C-alpha positions as CSV (number, residue, x, y, z in Angstrom):
1,X,-27.0,-52.3,-80.2
2,X,-29.6,-54.9,-80.9
3,X,-30.9,-57.5,-78.5
4,X,-29.9,-61.0,-79.4
5,X,-32.9,-63.3,-79.7
6,X,-33.5,-65.8,-76.9
7,X,-31.8,-69.1,-77.4
8,X,-28.2,-67.9,-77.4
9,X,-27.7,-66.7,-81.0
10,X,-29.2,-66.0,-84.4
11,X,-31.4,-69.0,-85.2
12,X,-32.2,-68.8,-88.8
13,X,-31.1,-67.3,-92.1
14,X,-33.7,-64.5,-92.1
15,X,-32.4,-63.2,-88.7
16,X,-28.8,-63.3,-90.0
17,X,-29.8,-61.3,-93.1
18,X,-31.7,-58.8,-90.9
19,X,-28.8,-58.2,-88.5
20,X,-26.3,-57.9,-91.4
21,X,-28.5,-55.5,-93.3
22,X,-29.2,-53.4,-90.2
23,X,-25.5,-53.2,-89.3
24,X,-24.5,-52.2,-92.9
25,X,-27.3,-49.6,-92.9
26,X,-26.1,-48.1,-89.6
27,X,-22.5,-48.0,-90.9
28,X,-23.6,-46.2,-94.0
29,X,-25.7,-43.7,-92.1
30,X,-22.8,-42.9,-89.8
31,X,-20.5,-42.5,-92.8
32,X,-23.0,-40.3,-94.7
33,X,-22.1,-36.9,-93.2
34,X,-18.4,-37.4,-94.1
35,X,-19.5,-38.5,-97.7
36,X,-21.7,-35.4,-98.1
37,X,-18.9,-33.2,-96.7
38,X,-16.4,-34.6,-99.1
39,X,-18.7,-34.1,-102.0
40,X,-19.3,-30.5,-101.1
41,X,-15.5,-29.9,-100.8
42,X,-15.0,-31.4,-104.3
43,X,-17.8,-29.4,-105.9
44,X,-16.5,-26.1,-104.3
45,X,-13.0,-27.0,-105.3
46,X,-13.9,-27.6,-108.9
47,X,-15.6,-24.2,-109.2
48,X,-12.9,-22.3,-107.3
49,X,-10.1,-23.9,-109.3
50,X,-11.9,-23.3,-112.6
51,X,-12.6,-19.6,-111.6
52,X,-9.0,-19.0,-110.6
53,X,-7.7,-20.7,-113.8
54,X,-9.8,-18.5,-115.9
55,X,-8.6,-15.4,-114.1
56,X,-5.0,-16.5,-114.5
57,X,-5.4,-17.2,-118.2
58,X,-7.0,-13.7,-118.8
59,X,-4.3,-12.0,-116.8
60,X,-1.5,-13.7,-118.7
61,X,-3.0,-12.6,-122.0
62,X,-3.6,-9.1,-120.7
63,X,0.1,-8.6,-119.8
64,X,1.2,-9.8,-123.3
65,X,2.5,-13.1,-122.2
66,X,0.9,-15.0,-125.2
67,X,2.4,-12.7,-127.8
68,X,5.8,-13.0,-126.1
69,X,5.6,-16.8,-126.1
70,X,4.7,-16.8,-129.8
71,X,7.8,-14.8,-130.6
72,X,9.9,-17.3,-128.7
73,X,8.6,-20.2,-130.7
74,X,7.0,-22.1,-127.7
75,X,3.5,-21.5,-129.0
76,X,4.3,-23.3,-132.2
77,X,5.9,-26.1,-130.3
78,X,2.7,-26.5,-128.2
79,X,0.5,-26.5,-131.3
80,X,2.6,-29.2,-132.9
81,X,1.9,-31.4,-129.9
82,X,-1.7,-31.7,-131.1
83,X,-3.4,-29.5,-128.5
84,X,-5.6,-26.5,-129.4
85,X,-4.9,-24.8,-126.2
86,X,-2.8,-21.6,-126.0
87,X,0.3,-21.5,-123.8
88,X,-1.6,-19.4,-121.3
89,X,-4.4,-22.0,-121.4
90,X,-1.9,-24.8,-120.7
91,X,-0.4,-22.9,-117.7
92,X,-3.9,-22.1,-116.4
93,X,-5.0,-25.7,-116.7
94,X,-2.0,-27.0,-114.8
95,X,-2.7,-24.4,-112.0
96,X,-6.4,-25.4,-112.0
97,X,-5.7,-29.1,-111.4
98,X,-3.0,-28.2,-108.8
99,X,-5.6,-26.2,-106.8
100,X,-8.3,-28.9,-107.3
101,X,-5.9,-31.5,-106.0
102,X,-5.6,-29.6,-102.7
103,X,-9.4,-29.9,-102.4
104,X,-9.3,-33.6,-103.3
105,X,-6.7,-34.0,-100.5
106,X,-9.1,-32.2,-98.1
107,X,-12.0,-34.5,-99.2
108,X,-9.8,-37.6,-98.6
109,X,-9.0,-36.4,-95.1
110,X,-12.7,-36.0,-94.4
111,X,-13.3,-39.5,-95.6
112,X,-10.5,-40.9,-93.6
113,X,-8.5,-42.3,-96.4
114,X,-4.8,-41.8,-95.4
115,X,-3.4,-43.8,-98.3
116,X,-5.1,-41.5,-100.9
117,X,-4.1,-38.4,-98.9
118,X,-0.4,-39.5,-99.0
119,X,-0.5,-40.1,-102.8
120,X,-2.2,-36.7,-103.5
121,X,0.3,-35.0,-101.1
122,X,3.2,-36.4,-103.1
123,X,1.6,-35.2,-106.4
124,X,1.0,-31.7,-104.9
125,X,4.6,-31.5,-103.7
126,X,5.8,-32.5,-107.2
127,X,3.7,-30.0,-109.2
128,X,5.7,-26.9,-108.2
129,X,8.8,-28.6,-109.7
130,X,6.8,-29.0,-113.0
131,X,5.9,-25.3,-112.9
132,X,9.5,-24.3,-112.3
133,X,10.7,-26.6,-115.1
134,X,8.2,-25.0,-117.5
135,X,9.4,-21.5,-116.4
136,X,13.0,-22.5,-117.0
137,X,12.1,-23.6,-120.6
138,X,10.1,-20.4,-121.2
139,X,12.9,-18.1,-119.9
140,X,15.5,-20.2,-121.8
141,X,13.5,-19.8,-125.0
142,X,13.4,-16.0,-124.6
143,X,17.2,-15.9,-123.9
144,X,17.8,-18.2,-126.9
145,X,15.8,-15.9,-129.1
146,X,17.6,-12.9,-127.9
147,X,21.1,-14.4,-128.3
148,X,20.2,-15.8,-131.7
149,X,19.3,-12.4,-132.9
150,X,22.4,-10.9,-131.4
151,X,24.7,-13.5,-133.1
152,X,22.9,-13.1,-136.4
153,X,23.4,-9.3,-136.4
154,X,27.0,-9.5,-135.2
155,X,28.1,-12.1,-137.7
156,X,26.3,-10.2,-140.5
157,X,28.2,-7.0,-139.6
158,X,31.5,-8.9,-139.5
159,X,30.8,-10.5,-142.8
160,X,32.1,-13.9,-141.8
161,X,30.5,-17.3,-141.7
162,X,26.8,-18.0,-142.1
163,X,24.7,-15.7,-139.9
164,X,21.6,-17.9,-140.0
165,X,23.4,-21.1,-139.3
166,X,25.3,-19.7,-136.3
167,X,22.1,-18.0,-135.0
168,X,20.2,-21.3,-135.2
169,X,23.1,-23.1,-133.5
170,X,23.2,-20.6,-130.7
171,X,19.5,-20.9,-130.2
172,X,19.5,-24.7,-130.1
173,X,22.4,-24.8,-127.6
174,X,20.7,-22.4,-125.2
175,X,17.4,-24.3,-125.5
176,X,19.3,-27.5,-124.9
177,X,20.8,-26.2,-121.7
178,X,17.3,-25.0,-120.6
179,X,15.8,-28.4,-121.3
180,X,18.5,-30.1,-119.3
181,X,18.0,-27.7,-116.4
182,X,14.3,-28.4,-116.5
183,X,14.8,-32.1,-116.5
184,X,17.2,-31.8,-113.6
185,X,14.5,-29.7,-111.7
186,X,12.1,-32.6,-112.2
187,X,14.7,-35.0,-110.7
188,X,14.6,-37.3,-113.7
189,X,17.7,-39.4,-114.3
190,X,20.1,-37.0,-112.6
191,X,23.1,-39.1,-113.7
192,X,22.0,-38.8,-117.4
193,X,21.4,-35.1,-117.1
194,X,24.9,-34.5,-115.6
195,X,26.5,-36.6,-118.3
196,X,24.7,-34.6,-121.0
197,X,25.7,-31.3,-119.3
198,X,29.3,-32.4,-119.2
199,X,29.1,-33.4,-122.8
200,X,27.8,-30.1,-123.9
201,X,30.3,-28.1,-121.9
202,X,33.1,-30.4,-123.3
């Protein structure tokens, strides 16, 4: 690329610095298009993921998802965790970062960083399990609420036992099964989950 000075090599410190700097500069210039491309991908990904997350959150609220979640008690549980986000907001945020991670993976491919690409790919493949686990808990909460009301009304009509106690017990058992199923979906401590499930079944 550069002509080596006569005399068979770099002769002094100034020439060594010159050649090192020039080589580093050329490497940076050759890398610059990939860096700019990756930056553009990340910027576009951030706006696209944010836009889609906003649309999803509004759609969930429009179909009455938020009010249904409030009735199931999940909304109160989320508020107790310390966040000010609604359930729709939590779901939309998870989807936002899932979409953005896809763009991050594309940017890592452009930059030629296979290690980062592999890590992001593992995260992307795991996120659907998180979404399914959340869906299991949501559906389980609705079923728990329905069965709780059914038990309360049935026991009240029969006039035996404590309707509220049995209703609460039913609700907790159903939610317990839903949580165990969600944990199993995430693949966390499968042996422990199976032991708990066997214990609940008896």
